[in-house]
N, C-alpha and C positions, 0 to 999 in steps of 0.2 A: 307118680299122680297129678291126675290135672289138674286137682287141689292148689296144685306149689305150681303152674306153669305161667307164674302173669309176667312174668319177663316175656313170653311167646308174644303178648297182646299189647296193644298200645292201650285199651282202656277194658275193664272184668266186666263183661256183657257177654248174657249168655250164646249170643253169635262168636263171640270171643272164646267162647268155650269149646262150641260146637267144631268151630274151623281148626284150636288147636287139639281134639280131640282126632279129627280124621286126617291131620298130619301124622299123629301119634300112629294111628292103624294104619296107614302106607306106610310108616318108617317099618311099624312089625310086622309089617308083612313082607317088606325086604327082606328083615333080617331071618324069618322065618326059612326062607329056603336057605341058608347056613345052618341052621340049627333051632332046636324046638323053643319054644318061647313059651313061658306060663307067665303072668301078669299078675306079683304074687300079691299084691296088695293094691283094692281100688276104692274111691267111695263118690257119694253124690258132695262133698266138702267142697268149698267151695267162695270167694268172696265179691262175687258181683254188691256192688253197690243199691245198696237200698232193698236189699232183698225183703229183710226184718220187718219193711214199711210197707210190702205188698198186703193184698189181701190174701186172706187162705186159697183161692181159687189160682189167683195168679203165681204161689208161692210152689204152688202144686203141680204147674204147666212148667213151671222154669225149671222144679225136678224131670218132669215125665222128660222134657226135653234131654239134660243132663245124663238118663240114666240111658236113653235109646241113642245115646251118638257113643256113648261109652260102652254098653253092647255089642253096639255095630264094630267100632273099633278092637277091643280087646278080643273082638272075634275071629280078629288077625290071627292072633296066637293059638296056641296048642290049648293053652285052657286059663284061665283067669279066678283069683277069688276076691271076693267082695272085704272089706278090712275087717271089720266087726260082727257077729252075731248081732249082740246086744248092747246097749246103753243104758243102764239103768242111772237117768238123772232124773231126780225131782224136779229141775229147774225146768223141764226139755232141751236145754242149750244138746247139740250135736245131733240131733236125728238124723240129720245128712249120715253120720257115719253109722247108722244102724240099719245094718241090714233086716232086720224082723221088722219093723217099723215100715220100713219104705218099701218094703214086698208086699207089705198088707198095704199101704195108702198108694202104689204105686200102676198102673195098665203094665207098662213096660215091664216089669219081671215078670207079671203074670202071664203076657206074651210070651215071652222068654223061655216059661216053663219052668221058672224060677222059684 
């Protein structure tokens, strides 16, 4: 999970998550030379400070960036699957872990054919 890679960042920012995703993609590419790799779970979960205070357009741009860098990184493996199809919470929490909501909201998934 990119969401839990804080130890690889000085500060949890969109740019830091993108950097770590690219590093993980390179690691997957190297490892896939030895055996098939399946990224078993991924999401758009993160710990970016102040995310909840951003206006909806900026939040969407952050999620688009996280989706794009992860789709590219996990594309170095032979396969990948998003964590959960749907999370039904009336309070709207954890939407970043909900494939159905993210696939409808973000262009990155549409361009990837998902």
